[in-house]
KEDO-307261 format. One line per 4 residues: their letters; for each residue x negated, y, z negated of C-alpha. Coordinates in Angstrom, 3 decimals. Example, Ala and Ser with C-alpha at 12.3 -4.5 7.8 and 13.67 -1.06 7.14 Angstrom:
2
as> -12.300/-4.500/-7.800 ~ -13.670/-1.060/-7.140
This chain:
531
mekl> 0.127/-0.369/0.091 ~ -3.104/2.657/-0.315 ~ -3.199/3.215/3.315 ~ 0.558/4.125/3.133
leak> 0.542/6.062/-0.146 ~ -2.858/7.830/1.586 ~ -0.988/8.757/5.059 ~ 1.785/10.296/3.012
ears> -0.212/12.386/1.084 ~ -2.510/13.720/3.988 ~ 1.634/15.140/5.245 ~ 3.178/15.645/1.978
kkin> 2.026/19.288/2.306 ~ 4.757/20.848/3.712 ~ 8.449/19.932/4.509 ~ 10.853/20.500/7.076
kfee> 14.208/22.712/6.443 ~ 16.557/19.810/6.547 ~ 13.869/18.137/3.381 ~ 14.787/21.918/1.791
ikki> 18.632/21.520/2.200 ~ 18.666/18.509/1.366 ~ 17.961/19.830/-2.562 ~ 21.231/21.909/-2.570
ktpl> 23.956/19.238/-3.030 ~ 24.567/15.497/-2.027 ~ 26.496/14.331/1.056 ~ 28.727/12.352/-1.616
svye> 29.461/15.926/-2.556 ~ 30.629/17.464/0.562 ~ 32.543/14.169/1.723 ~ 34.702/14.182/-1.555
kmye> 35.918/17.847/-0.813 ~ 37.306/16.963/3.010 ~ 40.269/17.962/2.362 ~ 38.828/21.147/0.941
lcam> 36.670/21.871/3.781 ~ 39.765/21.567/6.487 ~ 41.851/23.843/5.187 ~ 39.357/26.634/4.530
gven> 38.395/27.200/8.246 ~ 35.849/26.843/10.266 ~ 34.545/30.528/9.890 ~ 33.785/29.394/6.145
lsde> 31.883/26.594/6.687 ~ 28.386/27.584/5.438 ~ 25.890/26.437/7.730 ~ 24.257/24.199/6.146
dksf> 26.874/21.665/5.971 ~ 27.279/22.224/10.215 ~ 23.700/21.954/10.787 ~ 23.288/18.787/7.954
flkc> 25.866/17.190/5.152 ~ 28.512/17.050/7.869 ~ 26.924/15.131/10.152 ~ 25.555/12.518/7.650
fgly> 29.675/11.532/7.942 ~ 29.033/11.916/12.033 ~ 30.619/14.799/12.437 ~ 29.732/17.910/14.539
fkdd> 30.171/20.615/15.173 ~ 30.334/22.376/18.967 ~ 30.654/25.792/20.589 ~ 34.156/25.683/21.399
gkfm> 34.359/25.818/17.166 ~ 35.990/21.685/17.315 ~ 34.016/18.947/16.820 ~ 32.759/15.372/18.034
irlr> 33.246/12.457/16.081 ~ 30.887/9.976/16.165 ~ 32.139/6.788/14.871 ~ 30.126/3.465/13.663
ipag> 31.448/0.423/15.819 ~ 29.211/-2.966/14.098 ~ 27.524/-5.010/16.839 ~ 30.298/-3.014/19.442
qltt> 33.067/-5.281/18.685 ~ 36.626/-4.085/17.988 ~ 39.640/-5.635/16.985 ~ 42.873/-4.858/18.745
aqar> 44.281/-3.011/16.294 ~ 40.707/-1.394/15.527 ~ 41.179/-0.618/19.142 ~ 44.212/0.798/19.417
tige> 44.048/3.168/16.221 ~ 41.298/4.591/17.748 ~ 43.129/5.127/20.860 ~ 46.228/7.005/19.329
vskl> 43.439/9.294/17.489 ~ 42.623/10.345/20.802 ~ 45.774/11.069/22.428 ~ 46.987/12.818/18.991
ygdd> 43.900/14.638/18.272 ~ 40.856/14.519/20.621 ~ 42.591/15.962/24.500 ~ 42.560/12.188/25.059
yidi> 39.106/11.681/25.318 ~ 35.969/9.418/24.193 ~ 32.609/8.622/25.276 ~ 31.058/5.614/25.252
ttrq> 27.790/5.448/23.091 ~ 24.257/3.854/24.392 ~ 24.551/2.701/20.371 ~ 27.854/0.324/21.217
qlel> 29.871/3.309/19.323 ~ 32.967/5.657/20.145 ~ 32.622/9.129/20.139 ~ 35.797/11.249/19.565
ryik> 35.796/14.980/20.925 ~ 37.576/18.530/20.827 ~ 38.641/17.220/16.789 ~ 40.188/20.621/15.106
ledv> 38.438/21.136/12.034 ~ 42.304/21.348/10.099 ~ 42.911/17.565/11.571 ~ 38.997/15.793/10.625
svvl> 40.485/14.526/7.415 ~ 44.063/13.096/8.348 ~ 41.652/11.734/11.564 ~ 38.588/9.828/9.205
rrle> 41.594/8.769/6.701 ~ 43.492/6.774/9.565 ~ 39.974/5.262/10.871 ~ 38.665/4.100/7.409
dagi> 42.843/2.577/7.115 ~ 41.971/0.840/10.269 ~ 38.654/-0.221/9.212 ~ 36.503/2.218/11.402
ttfq> 33.638/4.621/9.215 ~ 32.204/7.421/10.157 ~ 29.120/7.054/7.577 ~ 25.550/7.271/8.172
tgid> 26.472/7.891/11.994 ~ 24.101/10.830/12.402 ~ 21.009/13.064/11.252 ~ 18.214/11.260/8.959
nfrn> 20.606/7.704/8.521 ~ 20.829/4.143/9.352 ~ 22.568/4.587/12.705 ~ 24.693/1.968/14.201
iits> 22.954/-1.813/14.409 ~ 23.849/-3.048/17.556 ~ 23.498/-6.774/19.705 ~ 23.786/-8.240/22.460
sfdg> 27.929/-7.582/23.630 ~ 27.506/-11.188/24.391 ~ 26.799/-11.767/20.822 ~ 27.632/-15.821/19.496
lgdk> 29.236/-16.678/22.825 ~ 28.764/-19.831/25.454 ~ 25.570/-20.728/26.507 ~ 24.377/-16.934/26.351
hiie> 24.122/-17.894/22.391 ~ 21.556/-18.605/20.284 ~ 21.725/-17.203/16.858 ~ 25.091/-15.117/15.982
ckpi> 24.325/-11.678/14.597 ~ 27.274/-10.382/14.251 ~ 27.422/-11.836/9.855 ~ 23.453/-11.029/9.775
idel> 24.511/-7.248/11.119 ~ 27.520/-7.314/8.592 ~ 24.541/-7.957/5.417 ~ 22.436/-5.731/6.918
qslf> 24.890/-2.737/6.807 ~ 25.814/-3.690/3.532 ~ 22.513/-2.745/2.123 ~ 23.122/0.840/3.325
lkke> 26.307/1.661/3.870 ~ 27.847/4.127/1.841 ~ 25.322/3.811/-0.521 ~ 24.675/7.585/-2.067
eylg> 20.743/6.510/-2.450 ~ 20.782/5.904/1.686 ~ 23.189/8.323/2.653 ~ 21.187/11.402/4.487
vlpr> 17.961/10.300/2.507 ~ 15.621/9.053/4.902 ~ 12.762/11.099/6.898 ~ 14.183/10.834/10.265
kfnt> 17.051/8.587/12.149 ~ 16.791/4.771/11.897 ~ 17.872/2.823/14.428 ~ 18.095/-1.226/14.174
ailg> 19.122/-4.032/17.079 ~ 19.154/-7.895/16.003 ~ 19.169/-10.022/19.770 ~ 20.509/-13.381/19.458
tnvn> 21.230/-13.870/22.770 ~ 18.858/-15.485/25.841 ~ 19.549/-11.938/27.627 ~ 18.314/-8.158/26.691
dcni> 21.131/-6.429/27.638 ~ 20.965/-4.119/24.475 ~ 17.531/-2.136/25.214 ~ 16.144/-4.495/22.472
yghd> 12.681/-2.883/22.559 ~ 13.694/0.396/21.953 ~ 14.554/0.906/18.548 ~ 13.318/1.724/14.896
csfi> 13.329/-2.136/13.930 ~ 14.087/-4.899/16.177 ~ 14.491/-8.726/15.344 ~ 14.163/-10.878/18.503
vakk> 15.629/-14.055/19.066 ~ 12.808/-16.393/18.746 ~ 10.498/-20.343/18.700 ~ 7.961/-20.794/16.046
ddei> 7.304/-24.454/15.963 ~ 10.506/-26.059/16.257 ~ 12.112/-23.325/14.479 ~ 14.632/-20.584/15.936
gfnl> 14.859/-17.142/13.899 ~ 13.237/-13.860/15.055 ~ 10.302/-11.758/15.917 ~ 10.052/-8.207/14.175
ylgg> 9.146/-5.885/16.233 ~ 8.522/-1.668/14.951 ~ 8.308/1.321/15.922 ~ 10.781/1.769/19.066
kvgv> 12.190/5.233/20.267 ~ 13.131/6.847/23.210 ~ 9.977/6.666/25.285 ~ 7.816/4.277/23.086
qaqn> 9.016/0.726/23.090 ~ 8.209/-1.244/19.379 ~ 5.479/-3.160/19.232 ~ 5.119/-7.363/17.766
sglf> 4.489/-6.645/13.948 ~ 2.935/-10.112/13.941 ~ 5.425/-11.556/11.692 ~ 8.125/-14.701/12.990
vkke> 11.096/-13.983/10.806 ~ 13.205/-17.070/9.997 ~ 17.013/-16.344/9.485 ~ 17.558/-16.423/5.672
dvvp> 14.613/-13.472/5.383 ~ 16.219/-10.944/7.950 ~ 17.930/-9.112/5.110 ~ 14.888/-9.143/2.841
tfka> 12.619/-8.655/5.219 ~ 14.996/-5.383/7.062 ~ 15.223/-4.402/3.162 ~ 11.531/-3.784/2.838
viel> 11.172/-2.057/6.141 ~ 13.713/0.630/5.283 ~ 12.418/0.750/1.856 ~ 8.853/1.308/2.914
fkey> 9.803/3.415/4.917 ~ 12.428/6.057/2.732 ~ 9.298/6.053/0.341 ~ 5.962/6.639/2.556
gfrd> 8.066/7.939/5.994 ~ 6.505/11.470/7.241 ~ 9.085/14.712/6.271 ~ 6.982/17.625/7.655
nrnk> 7.377/17.780/11.194 ~ 10.658/16.508/12.482 ~ 9.280/15.480/16.015 ~ 6.661/13.523/14.572
nrlc> 8.881/11.443/11.648 ~ 10.039/8.519/13.199 ~ 8.998/4.844/11.555 ~ 6.693/4.889/15.090
flle> 4.263/7.655/13.760 ~ 3.883/6.183/10.522 ~ 2.896/3.210/12.051 ~ 0.568/5.392/14.550
avgm> -0.585/6.560/10.661 ~ -1.461/3.365/9.399 ~ -1.547/0.483/11.600 ~ 0.758/-2.656/12.401
defa> -1.034/-4.652/10.069 ~ -1.315/-2.931/7.487 ~ 2.617/-2.401/7.799 ~ 3.276/-5.859/7.811
kais> 0.629/-6.437/5.274 ~ 3.454/-4.437/2.813 ~ 6.258/-6.124/4.113 ~ 4.834/-9.334/3.461
ktts> 4.255/-8.210/-0.539 ~ 7.446/-6.169/-0.300 ~ 8.867/-9.298/-0.024 ~ 6.714/-12.247/-0.891
inyk> 7.618/-14.213/1.776 ~ 5.017/-16.034/3.629 ~ 5.927/-15.284/7.018 ~ 4.404/-17.402/9.916
psge> 2.941/-15.685/13.002 ~ 5.383/-14.795/15.698 ~ 6.765/-16.970/18.009 ~ 8.041/-17.465/21.600
ilas> 10.193/-15.022/22.163 ~ 13.472/-16.809/24.088 ~ 15.411/-13.626/25.066 ~ 14.192/-13.887/28.416
eeyv> 16.698/-14.369/30.946 ~ 18.174/-11.600/33.384 ~ 22.546/-10.879/33.031 ~ 24.098/-10.496/36.323
ldeg> 28.314/-9.606/36.820 ~ 29.858/-11.745/39.754 ~ 31.476/-9.570/42.515 ~ 34.588/-9.465/40.588
gvfd> 33.256/-8.230/37.499 ~ 33.329/-11.581/35.212 ~ 30.122/-12.495/33.187 ~ 30.446/-15.898/33.254
lgse> 29.440/-17.547/29.305 ~ 29.305/-21.297/30.605 ~ 31.764/-22.213/28.328 ~ 35.564/-22.185/28.076
vsac> 35.059/-17.796/27.647 ~ 34.542/-15.566/29.686 ~ 33.275/-11.879/29.627 ~ 35.838/-9.212/31.587
hfsi> 33.991/-6.214/32.410 ~ 35.965/-2.670/32.351 ~ 32.672/-0.022/34.179 ~ 33.448/2.889/32.717
psgi> 31.854/5.525/35.250 ~ 28.920/7.449/33.199 ~ 31.592/5.936/29.614 ~ 33.772/8.832/30.024
fsgs> 37.122/6.759/28.960 ~ 40.330/8.454/27.113 ~ 42.720/7.494/24.657 ~ 45.163/5.854/26.734
dlin> 43.495/3.824/28.620 ~ 41.853/2.284/25.045 ~ 45.169/1.613/24.059 ~ 46.056/-0.265/27.773
vsel> 43.122/-2.469/27.322 ~ 44.299/-2.889/22.963 ~ 47.462/-4.308/24.343 ~ 46.087/-6.321/27.102
aksv> 43.731/-7.830/24.733 ~ 46.332/-8.699/22.412 ~ 48.803/-10.484/25.066 ~ 45.837/-12.623/26.359
egsi> 44.392/-13.746/22.753 ~ 40.908/-11.402/23.732 ~ 38.556/-9.277/22.136 ~ 37.425/-5.921/23.037
rlsv> 33.077/-5.857/23.036 ~ 31.550/-2.079/24.067 ~ 28.352/-2.362/25.468 ~ 24.818/-0.824/25.649
eqsl> 25.940/0.676/29.132 ~ 28.660/2.359/28.088 ~ 31.284/-0.233/29.283 ~ 33.642/-2.521/28.089
yiiv> 34.472/-6.117/27.970 ~ 37.879/-7.969/27.371 ~ 36.377/-11.559/26.012 ~ 39.287/-14.062/27.146
dklh> 40.111/-17.872/27.795 ~ 38.957/-18.615/30.988 ~ 42.198/-19.295/31.477 ~ 43.301/-15.888/31.269
vetv> 40.507/-13.790/33.386 ~ 43.048/-13.734/36.145 ~ 45.926/-11.915/34.011 ~ 42.916/-9.239/33.284
lnsd> 41.894/-9.131/36.120 ~ 45.161/-8.574/37.623 ~ 46.676/-6.004/34.995 ~ 46.699/-2.097/35.917
vynl> 44.656/-0.921/33.692 ~ 41.746/-2.921/34.948 ~ 43.032/-2.026/38.488 ~ 42.573/1.334/37.549
yaqy> 38.508/1.078/36.849 ~ 38.510/-1.519/39.773 ~ 36.509/1.486/41.874 ~ 33.817/1.258/39.734
qniy> 33.533/-2.260/40.049 ~ 29.549/-2.417/42.221 ~ 25.521/-2.109/41.525 ~ 25.631/1.508/41.607
fnhq> 28.336/1.725/38.471 ~ 28.036/-1.803/36.714 ~ 24.793/-0.808/35.174 ~ 24.941/2.571/34.773
iaca> 23.921/5.461/31.452 ~ 24.489/9.357/31.551 ~ 24.227/10.981/28.494 ~ 26.353/14.100/27.683
gtat> 24.406/16.901/29.577 ~ 25.820/20.678/29.780 ~ 29.566/19.827/28.405 ~ 28.916/18.906/26.105
cnfg> 25.191/19.363/24.316 ~ 23.377/22.375/23.394 ~ 19.996/20.451/25.526 ~ 21.671/19.592/28.724
vipn> 19.698/21.273/31.397 ~ 22.159/19.707/33.954 ~ 25.753/18.225/34.071 ~ 24.658/14.700/34.263
kada> 27.509/12.879/33.888 ~ 29.240/14.092/36.862 ~ 25.813/14.068/38.579 ~ 25.670/10.334/37.908
isma> 29.229/9.283/38.891 ~ 28.304/11.696/42.226 ~ 24.980/9.564/42.865 ~ 26.572/6.413/42.408
qfln> 29.531/7.703/44.764 ~ 27.259/8.424/47.392 ~ 24.907/5.448/47.152 ~ 27.744/2.571/47.550
kevp> 29.567/4.310/50.378 ~ 25.796/4.868/52.267 ~ 24.165/1.314/50.920 ~ 27.132/-0.932/49.837
ikng> 24.758/-3.803/48.063 ~ 26.445/-7.359/46.855 ~ 25.230/-9.291/44.445 ~ 22.538/-7.836/43.415
kvrm> 21.831/-5.653/40.140 ~ 20.172/-2.247/39.393 ~ 19.540/0.078/36.385 ~ 20.683/3.329/36.575
ywsg> 20.257/5.580/33.400 ~ 20.690/9.141/33.859 ~ 19.094/12.207/30.735 ~ 20.260/15.592/30.730
cvkg> 16.993/16.375/29.308 ~ 13.763/15.426/28.021 ~ 15.162/14.418/24.844 ~ 16.092/10.462/27.328
cgih> 19.125/9.868/24.847 ~ 20.267/8.326/28.452 ~ 17.037/5.879/27.762 ~ 16.132/6.903/31.627
gvad> 12.417/5.627/30.845 ~ 13.540/2.112/30.446 ~ 15.753/2.400/33.592 ~ 14.947/0.401/37.186
igfe> 15.505/4.102/38.800 ~ 15.740/6.827/35.553 ~ 16.706/10.160/35.813 ~ 15.472/13.171/33.542
gcka> 17.438/16.048/33.920 ~ 15.182/19.674/34.759 ~ 15.053/22.768/37.088 ~ 14.377/22.872/40.018
rden> 14.133/24.950/43.212 ~ 15.945/24.766/46.043 ~ 14.696/25.150/49.684 ~ 15.332/29.249/49.322
gelc> 13.229/29.300/46.506 ~ 16.497/29.540/43.612 ~ 16.684/27.917/40.406 ~ 18.876/24.933/40.858
fgvh> 19.961/22.022/39.224 ~ 17.143/19.188/39.537 ~ 15.325/15.320/38.157 ~ 13.035/14.325/38.249
illg> 13.099/10.598/39.518 ~ 11.700/7.092/37.176 ~ 10.919/3.719/38.702 ~ 10.204/0.431/37.358
gyat> 11.428/0.000/33.989 ~ 11.675/-3.106/32.045 ~ 14.112/-4.546/29.626 ~ 14.311/-8.351/30.487
kkas> 11.550/-11.183/30.405 ~ 9.178/-7.604/29.067 ~ 9.575/-3.699/28.130 ~ 7.606/-1.227/29.899
earv> 8.474/2.340/30.190 ~ 9.591/3.452/34.146 ~ 6.587/5.601/35.607 ~ 7.777/9.352/37.570
vfks> 7.329/9.130/41.345 ~ 9.230/12.481/42.341 ~ 9.067/15.864/39.660 ~ 11.943/18.370/39.320
vplt> 13.699/17.557/42.572 ~ 16.956/19.361/43.190 ~ 20.208/16.880/43.331 ~ 20.811/17.807/46.376
eakh> 17.440/15.912/47.575 ~ 17.832/13.485/45.189 ~ 20.563/11.438/46.269 ~ 18.520/11.429/50.076
ivkk> 15.183/9.536/48.045 ~ 17.594/7.553/45.902 ~ 19.080/5.981/48.937 ~ 15.864/5.202/51.156
imli> 14.636/3.609/47.744 ~ 18.199/1.582/47.808 ~ 17.572/0.696/51.546 ~ 13.858/-0.811/50.765
ykne> 15.768/-2.964/47.888 ~ 18.420/-3.894/50.744 ~ 15.979/-5.068/53.133 ~ 13.119/-6.321/51.731
rsgn> 14.266/-8.625/48.514 ~ 14.328/-11.626/48.384 ~ 18.068/-12.986/47.771 ~ 19.899/-11.969/45.491
esfe> 16.725/-10.774/43.053 ~ 17.813/-8.302/40.826 ~ 15.909/-4.425/41.514 ~ 13.437/-5.189/38.368
sfys> 12.632/-8.314/39.977 ~ 11.782/-7.008/43.406 ~ 9.980/-3.548/41.573 ~ 8.265/-6.566/39.571
nnld> 7.002/-8.520/43.478 ~ 7.375/-5.950/45.216 ~ 6.136/-2.295/44.348 ~ 4.910/-2.664/40.695
ymst> 1.286/-2.648/42.275 ~ 1.240/0.323/44.174 ~ 0.046/3.045/43.238 ~ 2.036/5.903/42.806
delv> 1.124/8.164/45.787 ~ 1.585/4.703/47.769 ~ 4.915/4.526/46.684 ~ 5.505/7.851/47.252
kkis> 4.445/7.491/51.068 ~ 7.003/4.044/51.005 ~ 9.573/5.559/49.970 ~ 9.260/9.056/52.179
lnl> 9.010/7.143/55.497 ~ 12.319/8.580/57.366 ~ 13.687/10.856/54.460
């Protein structure tokens, strides 16, 4: 622990403003007075309530004087009753608008302050909480959308997630007290559909000798892939291991520069080996070295939008453009799922599935609500991510969601492709909330100059992120490209993929086999031909 203490002391001379705010009062004291806060009017909210304390409960004050509310959906799994309640709340109080997020959550928008307390009460009555979904807290714990299902399933993770969450959820000693936010994921399937290497703490299904458990990866965040801790964690040891990790981060994590307070910076300062030793000392567990990772297959939807789980159930995919959904449609999805005795799973790629017995697949596919989104059931929308953008985010540089949709529609018309897969992820700014760095084709919003030299919306275009058998960041291939030009560059990229791929291989596989070896200059030259 000595190196951890030394690193903490070296960065303890100064603390950031939020650490000062935390001394004023506790988040729980604010929550207990939520009804009074909602009645007093937006103009009377204190700056510290808006900037910190309310965010501890997923309440984000926006420029329009209303709130975005982020809901915690563990493992992205919803009952039909919960889905109906969220849909009704959205219709009644949130302009019938819902965003699906990259943490398998839902966000309500346009909520008036005077309605916040009743919204929170209705959600809590349905078993949905907003606790600790913002600021310096443990965020929603995610897993595969196919957790526990069919032949993709190795270890079911939802019960483990419930145990992990019970360690901190609604516990005052963990409420808003972390040095920075903390993202966790646990994957027990043989497909990585939850960006498993992109979290502060990741448990990845693995085999050591004859035992199935998890390899522990630590220190991931936007733009940084988590690294192997060297520890193989047995299923029964996941909870104490996680507890040790979060206690060490809480105790020794840096609290000065918020841009350098995530777990990865602590690991950088002390070294992974030292941190792994601290985990072992804290838990008194004799860990084996890392095993063989079993999550190495790629999942591809069939043309009908159904993912065959190789058993008696299938996952019917609803391709939601840029994650833009509505309360009305969530109610309809809830009713449909209930009628076929199905369940609802949210995806990291901002869409959703109805999990249903194969006998009822056609009922789902022929439903009105499914056909409402059938136009988006293609290669360009199926694996799309787009963060908020300028419409609802102060950091956004470009509109983003609308840009992603426009690009996908253009490409589907110009370069239709069947039986393929490409992951297009859009971030509205450098912060990268659209996880563009791990995309097959990533877009980072920026300012550019058009042909007349005038400022316009643009993107940096990245290629070659890996997320299946390994994880690595994509590289920037084109910088500051006006959006009007970007679509033609991507059209050329997709033509290369369509014409040169082997069989039905995915873009990730195609890039690995045909483009990864090229220098960036060579890649630009190949793409630029005939532009």
